[in-house]
N, C-alpha and C positions, 0 to 999 in steps of 0.2 A: 255303342262299342264298335270302333272301327277295326277292320281286319288289318293285320300286319303282314306284309308280303315278304317272302324269302326271295333274295336276289337270285335270278336265273330260273325262278319257278313262278312267274307272275300268273300263269294260268291256273295255279293251284295255291290260292291264298291260304295262309295259316293265321288263324285268329288267336290272340292271346288275351288273358284276363285283364292285364294292365299294360300300359305303354311304358314299361320300365324293363331294365335288364333283369333277367332271372324270372320273368313272369311265366306262369303256367300256361300251356297251350289250352285253348278253349274249343270244345266241340260245339259247332253252330248247327242248330236244328231249324228247320223251316217253321214258320208261324203255326201251321196246322199241327205239326208234331208237338210243338211246345204246348199248344192248347190241349191236345189229347192227354199229354202227360200231366199237366196241371189239374185237369178234371179228374183223372184217375187217382192222383195223389189226394186231391181234396175229398173224393168219395171215400177213400181209405181212412183218412183222418176222421171224417164224420162218423164212420162205422165204429172206429176205435173209441172215440170220445163218447158218443151216445150209448153204445153198448155197455161200456164200463160204468158210465154214469147211472144207467138203470140198475146195474148190480150194486153199486155203492148206495144208491138211494133205497133199494129194496131191503138190503141188510140193515141199514140205519133206521128205516122207518118201521118195519114190522117187528113187533116184540118177539114173536115166535122164532125169528131168525137170529136173535141175539145169543149165539152159541160160540164157543171157542173156534171151531172150524170156520164158521161164517165170518168171524172177525178177521181171520187170516185171508179169506176170500175178499173181504172188503178192502183190506190193505193192498192186496194184489191188484184189485181193480183200480185203486187210486194211483198206483204206480203206472199201470198201463194207460190210464186216462191222462196222467201228467205227461207221459211220453207223446201222446197225440196232440196235446195242447201246447207244450213248451219246446219240443224238439222237432217234430215233423214239419212244421211250417218252414223253418229255415233249411231243413234237409231237402224239402221239395225244391226250393229255389236253387240250392247247390246242385241237385241232381239234374235239373232242367238246364241251368245255365253253365254247368260244369265248372263253376268258379265260386269262390267265397268273397262276398263284397261287404262284409259287415265288421271287419277289423279284428285285431288280435284278442281283445277283451271278450267279445261275443263268441269268438272261435273257441277259446278255452272254456267259457261258460257252457257253450253248446256241447262240447266234448264231455265236460263234467256231468251235465244232466243226462246225456245219452247213456254214458256208462253207468251212472247211478241207477237210473230206472231199469236198465236191462239186468244189472246184477241183483237189484232188489227183487225183480220178478223171479229169477231162478232161486234165490234164497227162500222166497216164500213158497215156491213149489216144493222145495226140499222140506221145509217145515210142515207143509200140508201132508206130504207123504209120511212123515214121522207121526203126525196126528192119526192118519188112517191106519198106520201100522199098529198103533196102540189100540185103536178102536176095534180092529178086526182080531188081532192076536191076543189081546188081553182085555176083553170086553168088561169083565167084572170090576177091574181096577181102573178102567179108563176114566170114568167120571171124576174120580179123586186125583188121578195123575195129570190129566190134561184139563185144567181149569181155565177160566177167563184170565186169571193172573198169569198163568204160564203162557197163554196165547199172546198176551200183551208183551211179555218178555221176548218172545220170538219175533214179534213185529218190531220191537225196538232194535233187536239185533239185525233183523232183515233190512232195516234202513240205515242203522248206525255204522255197521261194518263196511258196506259199500261206500257210504259217504266219506268215512275216514280214509279208506284205502285210496279212493279216487283223488281226494284232496291232497294226500301225501305225494302222489306222483305228478299231479298236474300243477300244484301251487307251491311246491318246494323246489330247491335247487339240487335235490339228490340225483336227478337224472344227469344234469350237466356236469356235476362234480365227481360222481362216483360210478356212473354207468356210461361214460362217454364212449367206451369201446363198443357198446352195443348200438350206438346211434348211426343211422344212415346219414348221408350228406344232407345239408340244409335243404328243407323243402322249398319248392318254388313259390313265388309270391302268388297268392290267391288259391292255395290248396287247402288251407285250414288243417294242416297236419302238424300237431305239436311235436317236439323233439322226442318222440317215442315210437316213431313209425316202424323201426326194426325190432324194438324191444317189446312193444305193447302187445302184439299178438301172442307171443310166447308167455308173457306175464299173465295175460288173461286166460290162457288155456286151462290151467288148473282150477281157476275160479268158475269156469263154466262146466268142466267135466268131472271134477271131484264131487260136487253136489249131484250131478247127473248119475254118476256111478252109485252114489248112496241111494238115490231114488229108484234106480233100476233094481238094485239088490233088495230094497224094501218091498217093491211091488212084486218081485218074484216070490218072496216069502208070503206076502198078502194073498197072492193068487193060489199058492199051495194050501194055505189055511182056509181060504174062502171055499175052495173046491171041497175040502174035507167037511166043512160046515154044511155045504149044500147036500152032501150025502147023508148027513145026520139030521137034517132039518125036520124030517117027519117025526122025530122023537121029541121035538120041542113043542112047547105050548104055542098057541096062536099068537100071543103078544110077543113072545121071544122070537118066534119065527119071523114076524113082521119086522122087528128091530134088526135081526140079523140080515134080512133081505135089504133093508134100507142101507145098512152100513156097507154091504157088498156093492150095491149100486153106486154109492158115493165113491168107494174106492175105485171102481171101474171107470167112473167119469173122470176122476182126477188122474187115473192112469192114462186115459186118452189125452188129457191135457199135457201131461209130461211127454208123451210120444210125439204130439204135434210140436211141442217146444223143441225137442231134439231135431225133428225134421226141418223146422224153420231155421234153426241156428247153426246146424252142422255145416252147411255150405260156406257160410260167411266165416265161421271160426277157423275151419280148416284152411280156407283160402288165405286168410290173414297170416297164418303161420307159414304156409308154404311159400306165399308170395314174398315174404321177407328174405327167404333163402335164395330166391330166384330174381332178386333185384326188382321186384314189383312189376312183373310182366303182365299181370291181369289187365285186360282192356278196361277203361273207365266204365263203359256201359255194362259190362259183365259184373264188375264190382258193385255198381249201383243196384243191379238186379239182386245180388246176394244181400245187400243191406236192406232193401225194401222187403225181401222175402222174410228176413229176420224181424223187421218191424211188423209184418203182417201177423205175427204170433200174438200181438197185443189185441188183435180183433177176434182171435179164435175163441178165447175163453167164454165170453158172453154167448157166442153162437153154440158152443158145446152145452152151456147151461140150458139154453132154450130147448134143445133136443133131448136133454137128459134129465132135467129136474122139473118135476111137476110143480113144485113150489115156486120156481122162478117164472114159469108160464102163467100161473095164477096171479103172482105179484105183478107181472108185466101187464096182464089184462086189467087189473085193478087200477094201475097207474094210467094206462091209456084211456080208460073209461072215466077218469077224473074222480073215482070214488075215494081216492086217498085224502080228499079234502074233508071227509067225514072222520071224526075222532074215533068212532067205533071200528073203523077199518084197521087201525093199528093192532088191534087184538085179534084179528081174524086168524084162524088156524089154517095156515097154508098147506099143512101136511095132511089135512083131512081129505079123505077120498070123496 
């Protein structure tokens, strides 16, 4: 890629993505910086893919983990793993090269998959919070209310609604014909910005924050109920006390996951909305940092499980020791102390 020079400023060459009119400017990094960024992104992708692969395999393989809650965790892990496999490789190249070199078809597909997997994650976290709310606040009716069939319905909705929503706006002409007043000027060549750049941030705002508000309100109620249960635990039998303790720990773990999700996604979501009002003044480097900080959330859930769930640590130990090749291992009780 040759640099294009602006007349009268030969000492300050400006590089562009393509040698055409309307091309996006390109940020040129030294080879050393490029190598560092590529290695860092590759390490991040490896953590995301392997971590969520362990979660997906553990829930699928061990029979004791075949519960409604864990099926939701399995589906969440598949969404995060798919993000690492299908989205982040091209995102890495775009971040390092500051240009999109893969054409309009892959640009739309990349945007579609990126939005799909991210919305699927937050929908699943919302459904998991509903599951924990039922388990903590209505423990006697929980086994009959939140069955495997109900979990599968939630999973179908968690994938189907984001898929239909994203397809509607990316692969129909509704934006160009009915929402043209919301569109910014045509994006420069090499930016991979579909004709949604001014409208997209505000459109996605409620899809990120309405589920988050639901999760926060549910976890506030869960915290209040769990605190009251902790005060009453001495009056419970040993078995009931153990079950209550397990449910509270699961709710606490998932609450941490929701908190980290908000921490990772808030900077990007708020910047996307504010930036559209200020004519996109955020420097490309800062915007890329916000994007990758949001992507980092997909690596957090497996790390949370390692530190919070004894069953996950035991399953991980069995997998790494190759004991999973024994048929008897599938029936191991991972919850046993």
